[in-house]
N, C-alpha and C positions, 0 to 999 in steps of 0.2 A: 096336264102337266099339273106341276105340283102346289099345292095352295096350302098356306097359313094364315092359321089365325092368332094376330098380336093382340090380345086382353090385356087392359090395365082397370085396375080397379081405383079405392076410393081416394079422392083427391089427385090422382095424379091431372085431372079437367084444369088444377091451379098450378101446374108446370111452368117456370118462367117469373111466377111472383111467388110461391110460397117458397118459406127459408131456399130464396136463391143460392146462399152460401152452400149448401145442404147437396140439393137436389138442382143449382144451376140456370142458367135464365132460359134455357131452350124451352118452347111451350108443347105441348100436345100436337098441335095441327103441325112445328117442326119438324115432331119425333114421325108422326103417319107420314108427313112427307118424304123422309128421309126410310123408312120403310118401304114406301110405294117406287122410290126411285133405286132401291136397293134391289126389290122386286123386278123392276122392269129392268134393269142392268142385268139379273142373274138368271131372267127367266122361269120366275115361279111367281104365283098369284099371291095376294096378301090381302088381309081382312083385317081392318081395325077397330076398334071396339072400347068404350069407356064407360064404367059404372060406377057409381058412389054404393051400390047395392046387392047384397051377398047374395040374395037367388037372382035376381040378375046376371050376377058373371057365372052362378051353377048353371042358368037357362042357356046361356052360352057353352060353355062346356059340354051341356049334351047333345045343343044344336049340330055341334060341330065335327061330332060322330058322323062318318060318312061327304062331310063336303069336305073337309080340310085333313091333311095328311099329319098334320101336330101344330103345336102353341106355342105362342110366346107367351109366359103369362110373367105380369107385375102386378100382383095382387096386392102391391101396398099394404096395409097395416091385415090385411086379411090373413096374409103371410102366419100372422103368429097368433090367429086366433079361428082359424076356420079351417074346422073337420070335415063342413059342407064341399067347400072347396077341394079338399083331400079325398072325398069320398067318388066327387063329380069325377074327377081325374082318371078315380083306377076302376071306377062304372065305366067310363068312355073308351079305356085302355088305349088311347091316342099319346104319344111321345109330346113331354112337356116339358120346358126348358123354363125354368124358374130365375127373373130376372129382378133384379135391384138396381136405382141410381146410386146410391150411395154402398159403402161397404157396411152392411147391417151388423158384419161381425167387430167392426171398430165403433158401435155406437153404444148406446143404453142395452144393458143387459135384457131387458123383456125383447129387442130384436133379435137375439141370437137364437132364440128358436123359430123352426120352420116345421109347418105341418105340412107344405108343398116337395119339401128337400127329399123324404121319402120315397114319393110316388115319381119325382121328376128325373131326366134322365143327366140332368149336370143344373149348374147354376152359376151365372154368369152376375157377379155384384161389382161395384163401387169404381165404374168406370164413365158413371152418367152417362150423357142420351147416346156416347158411342156405344154404349151396351147393349143397343138394339141392334143394332149390325151383328156385334158380337153373337148376339144369341139366334140371329136367323142364321148363321153362319153356322153354327155348334150343330143345332136342329136340322139342317139340310146336309149338315156331313153324318149326322146320325142316320136320318133315312137313304143315306147314298148318292145323294148326288155332292157335286161337288161344283164350288162356287168360283 
């Protein structure tokens, strides 16, 4: 069975309360439930993890090799700063779909640069919590699975 890791970075544990005008009112628990329901409906396995710590995210990417077929990654602010996440993705050679709740290209200029994008198979941004199911479907398509 296809297995996907949904990995969330810093401050995503505050979803639903942190800047809801940008990120919406959906909580991280809601997102994880939505991903689990989507996986059940479409016949794949999903594991959801969140950490505010860059090293823990790197460790999770490393641990995904041999366990998961791909990763949906919302690296939060680490998107714009973390060469370590970039290198972890390259090192594991797992396909990654980069995900952002907001449209990072319509926000502050420092958010326009992504260290993940050059090593991701694609990016979903600007669709709020619905982006998670879009990213899962895109990753499954990349893996040759249809939803």
